[in-house]
N, C-alpha and C positions, 0 to 999 in steps of 0.2 A: 503492499500500500505505500502510496505516493504521501510526503510529507509538505503542509503546509506552514504558513509559519504566517502569523498577526499578530500587529501591533498593539500593543495596549493602551487604548484611547478612552477609556472610560472606568467608573470601579468596578465594575463585574469585570471585568478583566484583569483589572489590580489585584484582586480578591483574586480572583485565580493564579494569578503569578506569584503572590505573597506565600497561599497553601499547594504550590507544588512542591515544595522539600518535604512537607508533611505523607505525602504519597510516595516520592523517590524511596526515603530513611524509613516506611512505616516497619520494618523489620528490624533496624541498625539500632544496636542496641548504645552506640557511645554517641549517636546524635543527639542533639539537643534544642529543639524548636527555638524558634526566638521568640522575645515576648511580645506579641502581636499589636501590643497596641504601640509599643517604636514604632515598627516596621511601617505602621499608616501613617504615621511622623515622619518619618526618612522618606518612604518614596510621596512625599506629598508637597510639590514644588510649593506650596504657601507655605508651609512650616520650614522647611530644608533650605535654607539658603543657599547652599552646593549649584542650589539647580537655579541659580544666578550667575554663575560665571563659567557655569559647563551645557554644554551639548548633551543629551541623553536620548537614550532609545532602549523600551521593554519592549521586550519578544517571546512569544510563545511559540511553543513547535504543536502542531498536530498530526495526529494518524486518521482520518475520517475526523469522528467529534473525540477521539481521549486526547487530552494534553500530555504529549512527551517529553517536555524539556522547555525551558524557560533561558532567559541571557540577559544583561544589562549591558550597552555601549555606554561608555562616558568618554568624554575629551573634555579636559580641564585644561581651557585653554590659557590660565594666568599659569598656573604650572608649564608649560610647555612653552612661554613666552619665556619665561624667566631662565629656565632649561634649556633652550633655542632645540626643544625637541618639536617631533610632527607626531606624537606617539596618539592614538584611540588605546582604549582599554576595553576590556569584558571583564564582567563579575557578575556575581551570583548565578553562576551557572549551573544547571542542574541537569544531568540526563542519565536513564538506565545506560546501561553498558553497550551503547548502540553506537558505532561511527557515525553511520550515516544519521543520527539525529545531531550529534556533537559536529560535524563536519556542516550542515545546514546552518544550525546558531551560529558559528564562528564564522562562516564565510558571509552570513546576512551583514554582521557586524563590520567584516573587513571589508564589504564594499560599501558601506555607510561611512564606514569612515575614509573611503579612499575618496567619495564624492566630496567628503569636506578636506581633503588634499592631505590627507597623515599619510605619513609613511609604513608606520611600524603600529603592530598590534601587541599590547601587553596585557599579565594578566595572569589571574584574577588581581584584581585591582581595580577599587571603586571611586573615591573623590577624594579622598586622602590615604593617608597609612592610617588612622583611626577608625578606618571603617576595617571590617575582615578583610583581609588579604593572604595571596597565595593557597597553593593545594599542599595537602598533606604529604609530604613522600617520607615521612618515619616515625614510627609511634600510633599505628595503625589500634592497638590493645589500648591505649588511654585514654579518658573521655574527654570529652570537648570541653574547653571553656567558653566563659563569656567573652564575646568580640573576636571569636577567632574561625576560620573555616573549619569543616568538619564535612569528608568525603570519604567516596569510597577509592582503592588502587586502584581500580580501574581506571578514574579520572586522569590519572596522569599518565598511564598508558595510549588512552583517547589524546591526549593533547600533545604528548609526541607525533603521536603519525600524521597527525597535522602537519608537521614540521616546524614545531616551535623548540625551542632550545632555551637553557637555566640564562634567567636574566641576573636574579640574587636568590641566596637563602636566607632565611628567617630561622635563626635556631630559638629553642625553650629550654629552658632549664627547669631540674626539680632537686631542690634542696632540702636537705633534711633539714628540721629544727634542733639544734641540738641543746641538752641541758643546761648548758650555761656557753657564755660565749667564748671565741676561740683568742689562744692568748694574745696574737697580735691585735686581736679587737681591743681587749681589755688595757692593752698599753696605747692605744690611740685613743682610749675612750679617756683616759684618766689624764695623757698629756692635756686633751679638750679642758678638762674640769680643771687643770690646774692655770691654765693662762688665764692672761686677764683680756680679753676678747671682749666686743662687744655683741657677739652670738649668742642667742638663744634657740632653745629648741621647744616647739609648741606644740602641746598636743590637744586632744580636744573629749568631749562627754557628750556633747550635742550636734545636732546638725546645725543648729541655728548658729552656733559659735563660730562654723564653719565658715557659712555662706560670706562673711567680707573679707575672704580671702581668696575667694573663686576666681575674680578675675585679676588679682596678682600674680597665683599659680598656672595661669594660663595664658600671659602676659611673657611670663617665663618661658613656658614651653617655646613661644614663639621667638623668644631671643636664642632657645638652644637647638631647636629642633633642625637650623634652616638645612644643615645638610644629610639629614635623613631621607632616606629615596622615599618617595610618594607623599612629603607631608605637604602642608599646606598652611599656614596662617589662618589661630582663629580671628574671624570679625567678634567683635562685641554680642550680637546676635548669634552665635554659633558658640559663644563659649556660653548661654544662656541655654542654647539646647546642650551643649555635651554635661554641663550639672544638673538639667532634669534627667536627663536618659539614665545618667547612674547614680547619684548624690543618694536616692531614695531608697540603693541597694546598699550602699557603702555604710558599713558602722564606723562611726567617725573616728573611734581610736585607733582604727588604721588608717591615720592619717596625722603625717607628720611632717613638719613644716621646721624651718631655720630660718629666722630673722635677726638683719641686724640690726645695730643701735636707734636705725630710724625709722624702726621695724619692715623695713624692705624684704620680700622672701627672695630669698637667697638660697634656696635648696629647698625641695620637698620629695614626700614619695607615698603614695598612696596605695593601699591594698584592701582586698574585700572577698571573704569568707565564699567559698565555692558553694553558687548553689545551683549544680547544673542539676543534680536530682530534682531539687524543688520544681525547676522550670519545667522539667520531665513530667513529675507529677503533674504538676497543675497544666499540661501539654499549650504548654504557652499564653494560657490565659489568666490576668491578674483576679480578672470579678469572674464571679462573686467572690469564690473562695483561696482562688489560684495565690493571691501574694498570703497567706497564710501556711500553705507549701511551702513556699520560697521564706519565708522568713524561718520558719522551724529547720530548712536544711541548710541555711545559714549557720544557724547554733549549732548543729550536729555533726557540720562538716570538719576534717580533720586536716584541708587544705584551706592555706592563706593563697590566693591569686593578686599579682602582684598586677596593676595597671597602671601606671603610670608614677615617673619623674623626672626630675631635673636637677641640675647644679649652676648655679649662673656661670659664665668663664671666669670671672675674676676669684672665685672662691671654690674653682675646683685645685683637685693637689691635694687640701687642706683637707681632712679625714673625716669631710660631713658624709659622705656615702657612710661610711663605718658608724659614724653618731647613729643616723637616725636609722642603719642598718640596724642596730644596739636595742633603738626604743622599740621599732618594729618588731625584733623578737621576742621581746621582754612580752608586748601586746600578744604576740601570736602564742606566745606560751600557757599564758594567763588564761585564753579563750580555748586551750585543750587544741591548739592545731601540730600537725606535725612532719607536715612537709608543706613546701612555698613551691610555685607555680611563676616562672618568670616572666610569663607572656613572652612575646616574641623580640628579640633583637637581633639585628642585619650582625648576619656571618663576620662582617670585617668593622663590628664594633668593639675593637680587642679591651679597650678600658674596663667596657661592663663587663665582658666575659672573662676578663681575669679578675672580676670581683665575684663574680658566682660561682667558677673554683676556685675560687683560695679561703669560700667556706663547704667545699664539696660539694658544689654543684655538678649535678650531670647533663648533656643534654639526652632530653627523651620524645623531642618531636623537633622535627624538619619540617618549615613550608619553604615552595619553593614559587616563586615568580616567572612566568616564562616569557620570550617575545618572538614574532616573526615579524618579515617584512612579510609587507601588504603590495 
């Protein structure tokens, strides 16, 4: 049966697009559904300001009346201009193990990109690096964490069969939480405490106390992530959206900031309890009772997922990563956590990777972004 393509042009088709993964992954034990309330906002051009500076297309593939795949095409014009690139991106692609369907979806995005004078197709990558990116290529036996892609191994095979090659890999570390800090950490912490400097670590007991620091924290991300592949700076509206998307899921005790004498944020790290089991039980729905499953899962989970972190360039190399790490480990132990997931780190981010490995971290997942000329 031939494959037909349909562009998402209304709410009914968008609903179909959003729910394709649930059909593909219905027997996939490690797959975690999205939080559907967030999905509707993410794909809404009136809510997601990234649509204002990106060209996009959402595509569904059908065999007769059955939906058999989906893909999103993105052209981030600002990023392309800044980096002197002519790249179109593919994202959120889902199919069964079917080369014909995969080819049809990819070729449609390639053709769309060529009509806009693009020269290369890269992905999986959406608007920025803050969205799920890359196909999982190692660690298929490990559960998915929030803001990460989940795919079967065959998706990698389908991609390579279309002529794609590696663009960049991202690694994820698993770190066991020790009963006490490593000796080298203790020495750095003692030296920090004995110094007469104007730096202070802030910890939080409520989300209300965190809110005044949202803009300073995300402005620091804008300053420090400029060389990260796929990164595009937050606007103030996007800062609000990002905070609204994640803050309600985060225990404020897993937010650590360092401020200087002027109360300027110079470093931070944010973690969150792994809530994957709760999202699975809620089937991605917060209402009417899904949020209860998610809250319970966060309390029961033994894993802490790192979400975001940065240090101002003027304060790098001063041990602030260690100071925040000690505070995070203390909070993790009090909460009964036993492991930490580092989230995605670019393979060439050697400074961060060395820090992960210094505390015994081991790479347990690897993701890959692919590219090919079109």
